N, C-alpha and C positions, 0 to 999 in steps of 0.2 A: 795482515797477510794479503798478498795480491792474488789475482785469479790463477796465476801459474803455480804459486805455492799451494793454494787450496787444491788445485787439481792434482798436483804431485802427492799431497797428503792423502787424498782419496784413493789414488792409484796404489800407493804403498799400503794403505789399510786393506784394500781389496786383496792384495797379495798376501798379507799377513793373516787376514781373516776373510777367507772366501765367502761370498754371498751367492746363494742360488739365484740364477736368472740374471746375474751381472755380466754384461758384455766384456768388461775388463777381466773378470775371472775366466771367462771363456777364452780370451786371448792368452792369458797366462797358461791355461790348461793345454792349449794347442801348441804353445811354444814359440821360440824365437823365429822360426821360419815363417809361421803364419803372421806374426807381428810385422816382420820385414816385408812380407807380401802386401800387407795393408798399408804400410808406410809408402811403398812404391805406388800402389793404386791411388792413394790419396794425393801424392805429389802429381801424378798424371792428371787427376781430376782438377787440381788447383791450376795447372797450366792451361787446361781447356777453359776453365772459368775465366781466367785472366784474358785469354784470347777472345772469348765471347763478349767481354766488356760488361758483364753483369756483376756489379759491385756486391750485391747481397749474396749472390751465389759464391763469389770469390771469398768473401769473409767467412762463409760457412765452410768452404773447402779448406781454407787456411786453418780454421779451428780443428778440422778433422786431422790435418797433418800434424798440428801441434800435439793433439791428444795421442795419436798413435806414436809419435816420436817420444813422448813422455812415457808411454808404456814400454817402449824399447829401452829407453834410458833406465827405467827401473830394473828391467831384466839384466841389463849390461852393467849395472852398478855405477851409472853416471848420474850425478845429482845436478839440480838446477844451479847450485853453488859452483860446481865444476864448470858449467857452461858460462855462467855470468862472469866468473873469474877470468876465463879465456877471452870473453868479449871485452872485458875491461882492459886486458893486455893489448888486444888488437886496436881498441879505441885510442890508445896512447901512441900508436905508430903514426909518424908523420912522413909524408912522401912515400906512401905505400904502393904507388903505381908501379906495376911490374913492367920491366923493360922487355919489349918484344924483339926477337931476332928478325932483322930485315934481310930478306934474300933478294939478290939481284937475279931475276928470272931471265934476263937478257943475255947472260953469259953461258 
């Protein structure tokens, strides 16, 4: 079991068997709007950490994003398998560069 699978298992367990004092349970109790707010906040903090160039801070913020995304996934019924299956499909694509429309601004 990798770290993502282990975290998904803990999150699912907290949902099935709430534990007093658990931050994950707090998020489930507050609902999807609170979880989505946290996902957005953590994404913004990740951007700032990347801009600041502090690798340790960036790694921490990325982990916060992953955690909150996984809580969101649990609520929305999206599994790690769903995500990795889609990732595998996308990895198989060759020549996936999107063509951009070029406008002639001189006319």
